[in-house]
C-alpha positions in Angstrom: 109.2 109.7 93.4 106.8 106.8 93.6 104.7 106.8 96.6 102.8 104.5 98.8 99.1 105.7 98.5 95.7 104.8 100.5 92.7 106.0 98.4 89.7 107.0 100.5 86.3 107.5 98.9 82.8 106.0 99.3 82.4 105.2 95.3 84.0 102.2 94.8 83.8 102.6 90.8 85.8 105.9 91.6 88.2 104.1 93.8 89.1 101.9 91.0 89.4 104.7 88.6 91.8 106.4 91.2 93.7 103.7 91.4 94.4 103.0 87.8 95.4 106.4 87.1 97.7 106.6 90.4 99.3 103.2 89.4 99.8 104.4 85.7 101.9 107.0 87.0 103.8 104.6 89.0 102.5 104.8 92.3 102.3 101.9 94.8 98.5 102.1 95.9 98.5 100.1 99.0 95.1 100.2 99.7 91.5 101.5 99.7 88.9 103.0 102.0 84.9 103.9 101.8 85.0 105.2 105.3 86.7 107.3 107.8 86.7 104.6 110.0 87.8 101.7 107.6 90.6 104.4 106.4 91.7 104.9 109.9 92.4 101.3 110.1 93.9 100.9 106.9 96.5 103.8 107.5 97.4 102.7 110.8 97.9 99.0 109.3 99.7 99.8 106.0 101.6 103.3 107.1 101.2 104.7 103.5 103.2 107.9 102.9 100.2 109.6 100.8 96.3 109.4 101.4 93.8 110.4 98.5 90.8 111.5 100.6 87.3 112.4 99.1 85.8 115.4 101.2 82.2 113.8 101.7 82.4 110.3 103.1 79.4 108.4 104.8 80.5 108.9 108.5 81.9 112.3 108.6 83.9 114.3 105.8 87.6 114.6 104.5 88.2 117.6 106.9 87.8 115.3 109.8 90.1 112.5 108.6 92.8 115.0 107.5 92.9 116.0 111.2 93.3 112.6 112.2 96.0 111.8 109.9 97.9 114.7 111.1 98.0 113.0 114.5 99.7 110.1 112.9 103.5 109.5 114.2 104.6 109.9 110.6 102.1 112.2 109.4 101.2 111.0 106.0 100.8 113.6 102.9 96.9 114.3 102.5 95.3 115.5 99.2 91.5 116.3 99.5 89.7 115.6 96.4 85.9 115.9 95.5 83.5 115.6 92.6 81.8 118.8 93.9 84.4 121.5 92.7 83.0 123.8 95.3 83.3 121.4 98.5 86.5 123.1 99.6 89.2 125.4 98.3 92.9 125.0 98.3 93.3 127.3 101.2 90.8 125.5 103.2 92.7 122.0 102.6 96.0 123.7 103.4 94.3 125.0 106.7 93.3 121.5 107.6 96.3 120.3 107.2 96.3 118.8 103.4 98.6 119.6 100.6 95.9 120.8 98.9 92.4 120.0 97.2 91.4 119.3 93.6 88.2 118.3 92.2 88.2 114.8 90.9 87.3 116.2 87.3 91.0 117.7 87.6 92.9 114.7 88.6 94.5 114.2 85.5 95.9 117.7 85.5 99.2 118.7 86.1 98.3 120.4 89.3 97.1 117.3 90.9 100.3 115.5 90.0 102.9 118.0 91.2 100.7 117.9 94.6 100.8 114.0 94.3 104.5 114.1 93.8 105.6 116.7 96.5 
């Protein structure tokens, strides 16, 4: 099922790669953000049903943003990612309210796609 997705990562080059990947799978990438503050604005404005969030952001971390997403009235699905595979575990991500954690190097894999597709 195609999802509307917001990509949150402080690396604009990575955001473009993620957007291209998600669109190639048929998802509607409705926006992007490079910080928690920008992501909160975009989520409120665009109301995506899924938010892909990097763990390391310049104004906080993906866990903090996940907690804020859990307070939204429609509670978008959150997937946490990081270039540092030890930045989080799937269990920690789930405890924070995300559907899981995937290292960026595994984003083309089946596990990530299953989490994204729900």
